[in-house]
C-alpha positions as YAML, in Angstrom:
chain: A
units: angstrom
residues:
- id: 1
  name: UNK
  ca: [-27.72, 13.86, 2.55]
- id: 2
  name: UNK
  ca: [-24.33, 12.12, 2.21]
- id: 3
  name: UNK
  ca: [-23.30, 9.82, 5.04]
- id: 4
  name: UNK
  ca: [-20.05, 8.03, 5.80]
- id: 5
  name: UNK
  ca: [-19.83, 4.45, 4.53]
- id: 6
  name: UNK
  ca: [-22.16, 2.02, 6.29]
- id: 7
  name: UNK
  ca: [-20.80, -1.31, 7.46]
- id: 8
  name: UNK
  ca: [-23.91, -2.98, 6.01]
- id: 9
  name: UNK
  ca: [-22.83, -2.03, 2.49]
- id: 10
  name: UNK
  ca: [-19.74, -3.14, 0.62]
- id: 11
  name: UNK
  ca: [-16.91, -0.58, 0.91]
- id: 12
  name: UNK
  ca: [-16.91, 0.13, -2.82]
- id: 13
  name: UNK
  ca: [-20.68, 0.64, -2.97]
- id: 14
  name: UNK
  ca: [-20.65, 2.84, 0.12]
- id: 15
  name: UNK
  ca: [-17.89, 5.12, -1.15]
- id: 16
  name: UNK
  ca: [-19.56, 5.43, -4.55]
- id: 17
  name: UNK
  ca: [-22.77, 6.53, -2.81]
- id: 18
  name: UNK
  ca: [-20.79, 9.14, -0.87]
- id: 19
  name: UNK
  ca: [-19.19, 10.35, -4.12]
- id: 20
  name: UNK
  ca: [-22.49, 10.75, -5.97]
- id: 21
  name: UNK
  ca: [-24.27, 12.31, -2.99]
- id: 22
  name: UNK
  ca: [-21.46, 14.81, -2.39]
- id: 23
  name: UNK
  ca: [-21.33, 15.81, -6.04]
- id: 24
  name: UNK
  ca: [-25.11, 16.31, -6.15]
- id: 25
  name: UNK
  ca: [-25.00, 18.30, -2.91]
- id: 26
  name: UNK
  ca: [-22.32, 20.56, -4.37]
- id: 27
  name: UNK
  ca: [-24.23, 21.13, -7.61]
- id: 28
  name: UNK
  ca: [-27.51, 21.71, -5.79]
- id: 29
  name: UNK
  ca: [-26.17, 24.22, -3.28]
- id: 30
  name: UNK
  ca: [-24.20, 25.99, -5.98]
- id: 31
  name: UNK
  ca: [-27.33, 26.49, -8.09]
- id: 32
  name: UNK
  ca: [-29.66, 27.35, -5.21]
- id: 33
  name: UNK
  ca: [-29.23, 31.18, -5.24]
- id: 34
  name: UNK
  ca: [-29.93, 31.24, -8.98]
- id: 35
  name: UNK
  ca: [-33.11, 29.19, -8.56]
- id: 36
  name: UNK
  ca: [-34.61, 31.31, -5.81]
- id: 37
  name: UNK
  ca: [-36.69, 34.35, -6.64]
- id: 38
  name: UNK
  ca: [-35.02, 37.74, -6.32]
- id: 39
  name: UNK
  ca: [-31.43, 38.84, -6.73]
- id: 40
  name: UNK
  ca: [-28.42, 37.02, -5.41]
- id: 41
  name: UNK
  ca: [-27.28, 38.10, -1.99]
- id: 42
  name: UNK
  ca: [-23.70, 38.58, -3.18]
- id: 43
  name: UNK
  ca: [-22.23, 39.62, -6.50]
- id: 44
  name: UNK
  ca: [-23.61, 41.08, -9.71]
- id: 45
  name: UNK
  ca: [-21.62, 39.10, -12.27]
- id: 46
  name: UNK
  ca: [-20.61, 35.96, -10.35]
- id: 47
  name: UNK
  ca: [-22.45, 33.54, -8.12]
- id: 48
  name: UNK
  ca: [-20.54, 34.25, -4.91]
- id: 49
  name: UNK
  ca: [-23.43, 33.10, -2.73]
- id: 50
  name: UNK
  ca: [-23.79, 29.75, -4.47]
- id: 51
  name: UNK
  ca: [-20.06, 29.04, -4.40]
- id: 52
  name: UNK
  ca: [-19.75, 29.84, -0.69]
- id: 53
  name: UNK
  ca: [-22.86, 27.81, 0.13]
- id: 54
  name: UNK
  ca: [-21.55, 24.84, -1.87]
- id: 55
  name: UNK
  ca: [-18.16, 25.09, -0.16]
- id: 56
  name: UNK
  ca: [-19.81, 25.09, 3.26]
- id: 57
  name: UNK
  ca: [-21.85, 22.03, 2.36]
- id: 58
  name: UNK
  ca: [-18.89, 20.04, 1.08]
- id: 59
  name: UNK
  ca: [-16.78, 21.00, 4.10]
- id: 60
  name: UNK
  ca: [-19.60, 19.67, 6.27]
- id: 61
  name: UNK
  ca: [-19.35, 16.39, 4.34]
- id: 62
  name: UNK
  ca: [-15.58, 16.42, 4.90]
- id: 63
  name: UNK
  ca: [-16.08, 16.89, 8.63]
- id: 64
  name: UNK
  ca: [-18.49, 13.92, 8.69]
- id: 65
  name: UNK
  ca: [-15.98, 11.77, 6.84]
- id: 66
  name: UNK
  ca: [-13.21, 12.83, 9.22]
- id: 67
  name: UNK
  ca: [-15.25, 12.15, 12.35]
- id: 68
  name: UNK
  ca: [-17.28, 9.10, 11.36]
- id: 69
  name: UNK
  ca: [-15.87, 7.78, 8.09]
- id: 70
  name: UNK
  ca: [-12.29, 7.16, 9.13]
- id: 71
  name: UNK
  ca: [-10.92, 9.58, 6.54]
- id: 72
  name: UNK
  ca: [-8.42, 12.06, 8.03]
- id: 73
  name: UNK
  ca: [-8.47, 15.66, 6.84]
- id: 74
  name: UNK
  ca: [-4.97, 15.26, 5.40]
- id: 75
  name: UNK
  ca: [-6.21, 12.40, 3.19]
- id: 76
  name: UNK
  ca: [-8.58, 14.90, 1.59]
- id: 77
  name: UNK
  ca: [-5.70, 17.35, 1.08]
- id: 78
  name: UNK
  ca: [-6.65, 19.71, 3.90]
- id: 79
  name: UNK
  ca: [-3.16, 20.12, 5.27]
- id: 80
  name: UNK
  ca: [-0.38, 22.68, 5.12]
- id: 81
  name: UNK
  ca: [2.26, 19.93, 5.02]
- id: 82
  name: UNK
  ca: [3.78, 19.16, 1.63]
- id: 83
  name: UNK
  ca: [5.34, 15.83, 0.65]
- id: 84
  name: UNK
  ca: [9.10, 15.84, 1.11]
- id: 85
  name: UNK
  ca: [10.93, 17.13, -1.94]
- id: 86
  name: UNK
  ca: [7.73, 18.01, -3.81]
- id: 87
  name: UNK
  ca: [7.53, 21.78, -3.52]
- id: 88
  name: UNK
  ca: [10.41, 22.79, -5.79]
- id: 89
  name: UNK
  ca: [9.31, 20.49, -8.62]
- id: 90
  name: UNK
  ca: [5.68, 21.55, -8.21]
- id: 91
  name: UNK
  ca: [6.60, 25.24, -8.40]
- id: 92
  name: UNK
  ca: [8.72, 24.77, -11.51]
- id: 93
  name: UNK
  ca: [5.99, 22.79, -13.27]
- id: 94
  name: UNK
  ca: [3.35, 25.33, -12.26]
- id: 95
  name: UNK
  ca: [5.41, 28.30, -13.47]
- id: 96
  name: UNK
  ca: [6.15, 26.61, -16.79]
- id: 97
  name: UNK
  ca: [2.49, 25.69, -17.31]
- id: 98
  name: UNK
  ca: [1.26, 29.20, -16.46]
- id: 99
  name: UNK
  ca: [3.77, 30.82, -18.81]
- id: 100
  name: UNK
  ca: [2.95, 28.38, -21.60]
- id: 101
  name: UNK
  ca: [-0.79, 28.95, -21.20]
- id: 102
  name: UNK
  ca: [-0.33, 32.73, -21.18]
- id: 103
  name: UNK
  ca: [1.86, 32.54, -24.26]
- id: 104
  name: UNK
  ca: [-0.57, 30.39, -26.22]
- id: 105
  name: UNK
  ca: [-3.54, 32.53, -25.17]
- id: 106
  name: UNK
  ca: [-1.81, 35.73, -26.25]
- id: 107
  name: UNK
  ca: [-1.26, 34.38, -29.78]
- id: 108
  name: UNK
  ca: [-4.95, 34.27, -30.60]
- id: 109
  name: UNK
  ca: [-6.89, 37.19, -32.07]
- id: 110
  name: UNK
  ca: [-9.78, 36.84, -29.64]
- id: 111
  name: UNK
  ca: [-9.81, 39.39, -26.85]
- id: 112
  name: UNK
  ca: [-12.06, 39.55, -23.82]
- id: 113
  name: UNK
  ca: [-14.09, 42.64, -23.00]
- id: 114
  name: UNK
  ca: [-12.74, 44.93, -20.26]
- id: 115
  name: UNK
  ca: [-12.62, 42.97, -17.01]
- id: 116
  name: UNK
  ca: [-14.48, 44.56, -14.07]
- id: 117
  name: UNK
  ca: [-13.05, 44.63, -10.56]
- id: 118
  name: UNK
  ca: [-15.53, 42.03, -9.32]
- id: 119
  name: UNK
  ca: [-14.21, 39.53, -11.85]
- id: 120
  name: UNK
  ca: [-10.61, 40.07, -10.72]
- id: 121
  name: UNK
  ca: [-11.63, 39.60, -7.07]
- id: 122
  name: UNK
  ca: [-13.69, 36.53, -7.83]
- id: 123
  name: UNK
  ca: [-11.06, 34.81, -9.98]
- id: 124
  name: UNK
  ca: [-8.38, 35.53, -7.38]
- id: 125
  name: UNK
  ca: [-10.29, 33.78, -4.61]
- id: 126
  name: UNK
  ca: [-13.26, 31.46, -5.06]
- id: 127
  name: UNK
  ca: [-12.68, 29.22, -8.09]
- id: 128
  name: UNK
  ca: [-9.54, 27.62, -6.70]
- id: 129
  name: UNK
  ca: [-10.74, 27.55, -3.12]
- id: 130
  name: UNK
  ca: [-14.11, 25.97, -3.87]
- id: 131
  name: UNK
  ca: [-13.37, 23.70, -6.82]
- id: 132
  name: UNK
  ca: [-10.14, 22.31, -5.42]
- id: 133
  name: UNK
  ca: [-11.72, 21.58, -2.04]
- id: 134
  name: UNK
  ca: [-14.54, 19.76, -3.79]
- id: 135
  name: UNK
  ca: [-12.90, 17.98, -6.72]
- id: 136
  name: UNK
  ca: [-9.25, 17.41, -5.84]
- id: 137
  name: UNK
  ca: [-10.16, 17.36, -2.13]
- id: 138
  name: UNK
  ca: [-13.22, 15.44, -0.96]
- id: 139
  name: UNK
  ca: [-14.31, 13.77, -4.23]
- id: 140
  name: UNK
  ca: [-10.80, 12.60, -5.13]
- id: 141
  name: UNK
  ca: [-10.21, 11.16, -1.66]
- id: 142
  name: UNK
  ca: [-13.51, 9.28, -1.80]
- id: 143
  name: UNK
  ca: [-12.80, 7.80, -5.24]
- id: 144
  name: UNK
  ca: [-9.27, 6.86, -4.21]
- id: 145
  name: UNK
  ca: [-10.92, 4.61, -1.61]
- id: 146
  name: UNK
  ca: [-12.77, 2.90, -4.48]
- id: 147
  name: UNK
  ca: [-9.85, 2.62, -6.90]
- id: 148
  name: UNK
  ca: [-6.73, 1.72, -4.99]
- id: 149
  name: UNK
  ca: [-4.41, 1.15, -7.96]
- id: 150
  name: UNK
  ca: [-2.04, 4.02, -8.74]
- id: 151
  name: UNK
  ca: [0.33, 4.86, -11.58]
- id: 152
  name: UNK
  ca: [3.38, 6.97, -10.84]
- id: 153
  name: UNK
  ca: [3.41, 10.05, -13.07]
- id: 154
  name: UNK
  ca: [6.52, 12.14, -12.45]
- id: 155
  name: UNK
  ca: [6.52, 11.14, -8.76]
- id: 156
  name: UNK
  ca: [2.77, 11.73, -8.44]
- id: 157
  name: UNK
  ca: [0.58, 8.68, -7.65]
- id: 158
  name: UNK
  ca: [-2.53, 9.01, -9.84]
- id: 159
  name: UNK
  ca: [-5.30, 6.44, -10.24]
- id: 160
  name: UNK
  ca: [-8.69, 6.04, -11.86]
- id: 161
  name: UNK
  ca: [-10.23, 8.25, -9.20]
- id: 162
  name: UNK
  ca: [-8.15, 11.18, -10.41]
- id: 163
  name: UNK
  ca: [-9.17, 10.62, -14.02]
- id: 164
  name: UNK
  ca: [-12.88, 10.40, -13.13]
- id: 165
  name: UNK
  ca: [-12.68, 13.57, -11.04]
- id: 166
  name: UNK
  ca: [-10.91, 15.34, -13.91]
- id: 167
  name: UNK
  ca: [-13.62, 14.34, -16.38]
- id: 168
  name: UNK
  ca: [-16.32, 15.52, -13.96]
- id: 169
  name: UNK
  ca: [-14.49, 18.83, -13.50]
- id: 170
  name: UNK
  ca: [-14.21, 19.38, -17.26]
- id: 171
  name: UNK
  ca: [-17.89, 18.47, -17.77]
- id: 172
  name: UNK
  ca: [-18.86, 21.05, -15.16]
- id: 173
  name: UNK
  ca: [-17.28, 23.74, -17.35]
- id: 174
  name: UNK
  ca: [-19.26, 22.74, -20.44]
- id: 175
  name: UNK
  ca: [-19.39, 19.88, -22.92]
- id: 176
  name: UNK
  ca: [-17.67, 21.49, -25.89]
- id: 177
  name: UNK
  ca: [-14.38, 21.33, -27.75]
- id: 178
  name: UNK
  ca: [-13.49, 24.76, -26.41]
- id: 179
  name: UNK
  ca: [-14.06, 23.70, -22.82]
- id: 180
  name: UNK
  ca: [-12.07, 20.53, -23.36]
- id: 181
  name: UNK
  ca: [-9.10, 22.38, -24.86]
- id: 182
  name: UNK
  ca: [-9.23, 25.23, -22.36]
- id: 183
  name: UNK
  ca: [-9.99, 23.35, -19.15]
- id: 184
  name: UNK
  ca: [-8.48, 19.87, -19.49]
- id: 185
  name: UNK
  ca: [-4.78, 20.93, -19.38]
- id: 186
  name: UNK
  ca: [-5.44, 23.01, -16.27]
- id: 187
  name: UNK
  ca: [-7.40, 20.19, -14.62]
- id: 188
  name: UNK
  ca: [-4.57, 17.73, -15.23]
- id: 189
  name: UNK
  ca: [-2.10, 20.21, -13.76]
- id: 190
  name: UNK
  ca: [-4.18, 20.65, -10.59]
- id: 191
  name: UNK
  ca: [-4.53, 16.87, -10.26]
- id: 192
  name: UNK
  ca: [-0.78, 16.37, -10.61]
- id: 193
  name: UNK
  ca: [-0.04, 19.08, -8.04]
- id: 194
  name: UNK
  ca: [-2.49, 17.52, -5.58]
- id: 195
  name: UNK
  ca: [-1.01, 14.05, -6.03]
- id: 196
  name: UNK
  ca: [2.60, 15.27, -5.98]
- id: 197
  name: UNK
  ca: [2.37, 17.47, -2.89]
- id: 198
  name: UNK
  ca: [-0.36, 15.65, -0.96]
- id: 199
  name: UNK
  ca: [-1.99, 19.01, -0.22]
- id: 200
  name: UNK
  ca: [-4.58, 21.34, -1.72]
- id: 201
  name: UNK
  ca: [-2.46, 24.42, -1.05]
- id: 202
  name: UNK
  ca: [-0.66, 24.66, -4.39]
- id: 203
  name: UNK
  ca: [-3.65, 23.49, -6.46]
- id: 204
  name: UNK
  ca: [-5.74, 26.32, -4.97]
- id: 205
  name: UNK
  ca: [-3.07, 28.96, -5.60]
- id: 206
  name: UNK
  ca: [-2.23, 27.77, -9.12]
- id: 207
  name: UNK
  ca: [-5.91, 27.38, -10.03]
- id: 208
  name: UNK
  ca: [-6.61, 31.02, -9.19]
- id: 209
  name: UNK
  ca: [-3.38, 32.15, -10.87]
- id: 210
  name: UNK
  ca: [-4.36, 30.26, -14.03]
- id: 211
  name: UNK
  ca: [-7.77, 31.96, -14.13]
- id: 212
  name: UNK
  ca: [-6.22, 35.36, -13.56]
- id: 213
  name: UNK
  ca: [-3.66, 34.80, -16.30]
- id: 214
  name: UNK
  ca: [-6.40, 34.02, -18.81]
- id: 215
  name: UNK
  ca: [-7.86, 37.48, -18.22]
- id: 216
  name: UNK
  ca: [-4.49, 39.23, -17.89]
- id: 217
  name: UNK
  ca: [-3.28, 38.27, -21.37]
- id: 218
  name: UNK
  ca: [-6.31, 40.01, -22.91]
- id: 219
  name: UNK
  ca: [-5.59, 43.39, -21.35]
...
């Protein structure tokens, strides 16, 4: 069970423990419905139950960090407020990236099978909501407490914490060349949006839009 940093431990060690514990909690809760006997309580093709359970668990961690760990919700990206002057640039970059990804995907000969309604509903909601809250939200904020140095990338302060979170996110989608090529560009985009705007709002929206576009180009 993850706990806020303890004064008896060094700050770096404490935040690293929180990072590892939160990641393990997320993975465990996410897999729980698939490990239990019987059918999932929600969804036939996608693990809705596991995703919602994992989201609830990580939001509980976030609430503990906000109340007892001295980490405000806005530091974890849970805010509607966007950094001054960031929205227009973020929207332009997002639109360009989505169009480029759709264009590249449409050039290939591979085509997905017909997409059922459940897949459209799932991709339009949960992936961005859950994965952004976990990776670019809580986990990134925790690692940014460990690695304070930042590099300015097109007005977005990004440090080692962002790179580690990105690698963990890519690994979650599979350790293969295909996963690296397909997921890494999107992960870097979400990281830049989070750092540029200071909020999870656009990363969530763009994440879901990216997933939907991957299916849309195969229609």
